[in-house]
N, C-alpha and C positions, 0 to 999 in steps of 0.2 A: 504493500498500499505506500502511496505518495502522495506528497501534500505540497503544493506548488502554488505560489502567487503569479498571476496573469496580467492582470491591471491592478491598478491602484485600488486598494480594497475590494478584490476579486480573488479568489481563490479556488482552486481545484483539487478535490481528492480524488486520485485515481488509484481504483482497484480492478486490475487484469484479471480475469477468469475466463476460460472455456467451457464449464461446466453448465452453463447455461443455455438456454435456447434464444431469449432474448435478454438484449441489453440495456440495462437502467441510468438516464439521464435526469440529473435532478438540479434547479436551480432555485436557491432558496435566499430570500433577503433574512438578515437577522437584527434586529432592533431591540433596545431594551423594552422590558415588558413594563407598560404604565398604563394607568386605567384611562388616561386620558387619548390614548392611543391606539390601544388592544382592538376597540370596535374597526377604527379604520383599518389597519392592516388585514383585519380578517374580510372585510366588506372588499377591499381594493382587490386581492387577490379574486375575489369572486367576479368582481366588473371586468377585470383584465382577460379571465378566463372566457368572457363571452365573443371575443374576436381581436381581429389585428386589422393592419390597414391594408393587408392583403388577403383576407378572411374577413370581412367586416360584421357576419354574424356568424352564431352557433352553426347553420346549416352549410356556410363555406367552410368553416371550421372543422365540422366532423367530414365532409367531404374530402378534404385535404388530410386526415388522419387515415380515412378509407383506402386514400391512392397509396398512401405509407404501408401499404400491407394491415391496416386495420391496429396502428399505433395507437397507443391507449395516452391519455394527458389528464392528470388528478392535480387538481389544487389543493395546497394543504396550509395545513396552521397549528405548529405545533408551540408548546412552552418547553424551553429548556433551561435549566435552572432560572435565573433571574429575567431570561431575555426570551424574545418573539421569536419565530420561526415560521416565515410563509413563503410561498411560492408555488413552484409547481414539479411534480414528478412524473416524467415521460417514459415509457418503455415500448420498444420496438425489435422487431424480428431480428436475428445476430446476421451479418452479412451473409456468413458463409452456407445458408440456408436460402439465400436470394438466388434468382438468377443470374449468371454470370455475369459481372460488370456493376450488378445494380449495388447502391449503397443507401443508405438510410441515417447514419451518424450525422452526417452534415445537414439535409434537411429538416432532423429533427433538432439540432443545435441553431438552425437557423429560425425556426418556429419558434423554440423558447425565447431566443433573442427578439424578436417578433413581439410576443405576447408583452415581455417588458418595456421594449424601447419603443415598438410601433402598434400600440393597442388601437382599438377603434373609437374615432373622435368624432366629436361634431362641433363644429365652429370651433375649433383649436382646444377643445375640451375635452373630459371624456363623457361618453354618451348618456345625456340622461335618461332616458329610457332603460338603459341597463342598468345604471345607479337606483333609480328608484324601484324596479322590480327585484334587483339582489338585495336591497336593505331589507324588502320586506320578507324574503325568503330567511334572510339570517336572522332578525327578528324573531321570528318564527322557530326556526332552528334552536336557538338559545332558550327561548320558552319552552320548548319541549324537552328540557334536561329535568324539568321536574317531574315529567312522567315516569323517569326511571327514578326511583326514590334511592336506591342504593348510589349511584351515578350522583344525585342531586345532595345526599347526605356527605358524601365525600367531599364534594365541591365546598359546601357551605361551612366544614369543619376548614379547611384550608382558609377560606376567605376568614373566620372567625379567627385563628391560630396565629395566621401572617397579616394578620391587619394593619396597614400601615406599610407595609413590606410587599416589593414587587410579586414574590412569591404566591400572595393574597390574590393577584387579578388571576380573571378564569382567561384563557388562552385566545378566546374571541370577544372577550368585553363582556358586557352586559344589554341585555335588548332597549333597555332605556337611551344608552347610551349611542347603540345603531341608529334610534330612529331621528335621532338629533344631530344626525349626519348630514351637511348639504351640498349639493356638487362643489361649490368653489372649495369649501374646506376639503374634499376628498381629492379634490384637483391639487391642490396646494401641497396636500400630504404626500400625493403620487409623485410629483417634482422632488420633492425634497429626500423622499427616501431614492430615488431613482439616482439621484446627484450623490448622496453620503451615507447610504446603508451598505455595510458589509454584504456582500455577495457571495456565498458558498455555491460553488460547481461540484458537483458528483457524478463521476461515470464508474460503470462494473459493467465490463464485457470484453472483448477480445481485441478491439483496436489497439494499435499501440499508440503508448504516450504523446509521441510528436502529432498525430493524426488526431487525437482528443482534443491536444491543447489547441491548435491552427486551427479545428473546427470552430471550438468555443471563443476563440480569440475574435474572429471574425463576425461570430454571430453578435457578440457584446461588443463590438468595437464600438459602436454610436451613443454608448451608454455615457453621460457626463460623468465624472469625478470630480469633487469638490470637496476634499476632505472626507474624515469618516465619523459617524455617530459614533460616541464613547459606549460601551456595552457596560450593563451593570456589574461590578463584582459579587461574588456570592456572599449575601448579608446573614449571618450566623448569630443567634442569639440563645439567652439562656434561658432555661424553663423557670417559670416563678417558683416561688416556694409551695404557693398553694396553687394546684392546677383550676383554671376557669372553667365552669360549667355553663352551657348552654344548653336549653331545652325549647325546641319549638314544636308546635302541634298542627296535624294536617289531618286530613281522612285518611289513616293509613290503617290494614288490617296487620301490619308487621312493622316494630318500631327498628330503628337504625341508630345504634350505638356506633358513634364513631370516637377514637382517642389517639390524639396525636400527643406524640413525645417529641424531645430535643434531646439529640446525643451528641455530647461532648468530644467524643473521639474520633481523633481522625485516623484511625485505622482502618480504613476501608475493607479491605479482605475481611478482618474479622466482623466489621458490622454486617457486609454481606450474608456471611454467616449466622450472627445472631439473629438476622432478621430472617433467615430462610428455618432456623430451628424455632424461632417464636411462632411465625406465622406465613410466611412465604411460600413454602412449599408441603405438598400432601402430607408430609411425614410430619408436619410441626406439632409443636403442641396447643396451639389454638386448634389446631384440626383436631388433633387425635385425644386431648383432652378436655377441653371446653365445649367443643360440639359432640366428638364421639363416645365418649366416656359420662359426662354428667348432662348430657343433650340439655345445655343450656342455650345453644341459638342453632338457627337452622343454616347459616354460613358463619364463617370466620377466616379471616385472614389479614394479613401486614403487607406494607409496600413499604422498603428504603428509598429513600430520596435522598441519593448519594451526595450531589451537589450542594444541597441545601441542608444535610444533617439532621433530617427528620425521619421519623418513624409513624406512620399512621396504619389503624385497626380500624376492620370495619366488621361490624356483625349485626346479622337480623336476629332481633330477639322477640319474646313477647316483654310488654312494661313492665309484668311483674317480676320479669327476672332482671331489671335493670342493675340493681346493686350487687347481686350474686355474681353476677355474670363481669361486672366491672371490676370486680374485687378479683375475682378466678385471673382475668386478662392479666391484672396488676402482679398477682402471686405468680404467674408462670413467667413472666420478666425476671423476677427476682430470684426462682430457682435456675434459671439460665446465669445469671450474674452470681449466684452462690455454688455453683457448679452442682447440682442436684439434677444433673442429666448423664445418659448412659452415651459410651463410646459410639453406638451404632448411631445416634441422634447426630452426630457430626459427619459423620460419614455418609449417611444419606442426602443431608443437606450437600453435602462436598459433590456427590456423585450427580444431584441433579442439578445443581446448579452449573457443574462441567456439561453437562449433556445440553444444557439450554444454552450456553454460550457456544457449541459447537455446533447445534442446529440454526442458530444466527448464521453461521457462515454459509448453510443451505439455500440461502433466500436472500437474493440480490435485495429487494425491498427492505429488509430486516436489516442488513449491511447499510443502507445507504440512512435511514431512520439512526442507527448507531453512530456512523461516522459524522452525519451532520451533527447530531447532539454533543458529539467531541467537541467537533469544532465552534460550536457556538459557545461551550466554557469552558475552551481553553484546553480540552483535556486531549492527550497524544497516544492513549492507549490503544490496543486490540481485543478482540475478545480474547486472543490466544494470552496476550498480557495478563489478562483477569484470570483467567483460568490457572495458569501457574502461579501467581499467586494465593489463592486459596490453598494450596500444597502446604504450604509452611506453616498455616495458621495453626496455635497450640492452643489447648484448653485456657492456660493463663490470660491468653491474648481476648479470648473470647469473652471470660469472664470480666477483664478488666472492661471491654469495649461496653458490656452489658451494663454494668456498674454506672456508665456514663448516662445513661439512657432515662432521661427523666418526663414523666407526664406534663405536659404543658395545659392542654385544651381538651376537653372531654363535649361533647355534641351528641344529643339525642332527638330524634325525631321519632315522636309518638303522635297515639290518635288523640283526637280531642275528647277531654276529659278522663282522661287515663292518670290514675294516678303511681307516682315511682314507689 
């Protein structure tokens, strides 16, 4: 894997591979995650996806993709650390499977360049019809988060736990913020990010680096560069002495208990394993003890937010089991910190994490997400590097890392009128 700077503020991550029948080409803007601009970024990429100067509407754009042997083009909006990543990921058939002499890399690169540098416009600005319709679609999509209460509760935990921090901002902003966006404001934002946002390009396929670099340099040559918007460094905070408790009521049949922890440990390999043993894999304590043995919840798992240094737990419970489930979640973390676990638990966690890391390299799209995420937060590791780090983690390191994990915020979504 190679990473190079192509133009000022424009970087290419090149991953050569002949194992896939399709190649992946991605172009992603990276900007600080702010409440004032999160919705603008999400709306902008959807508007840009509607057409280019050469393909001025979706019908023309789809015809162009059909001519490129059914190539696919997907707009993306992601949160990576304290920053927001938005752009396009394209996939197309590898040249070696095409009729002799035909190539897809260059026209796909040109199409990505056109989407950013030569979008469909009207009177010199972004097309108002596109902006208006995509604004309504995005607001509806964001409001739809509430329909999946598990996702909604996890989002609300992060909003409460990281209030005042970039990480507490939703990746697409709020529906209310989307609805306030005017054509003039979006057009100004487009021109600002085009000139100043970092652009991360990614390629996975069998083409040689020189060819990929040449195609992308030509495709994005028209992009004006006027400095670079500084990205947010990772902001870490200590957990309070007493965890904050937030209770919300809705018409739900199943309560959603979410707990946010802050980890002071900088030992990332040990923390990966702490989280896996705690609730990150099927052999974890939240699954085997809290769910299976004690039957306190319908589901229970945990996620380690590496760059942010936090662990979040999500569980579906009956309201009457709130306190007992919360106590048991905390007890299982204490058990890991005090070494009250068997060797097989660590071995199982290591094996599952290594397997997940190996399987990542079997998917070009998974590698694109991994590499873009690494680039957005300044990481330089590969999945193989992470897997190797897991090998030497000792019991003592795991216990020390677990002892640094302290509860910060407890969020509970319960049915109306239910008592704890």
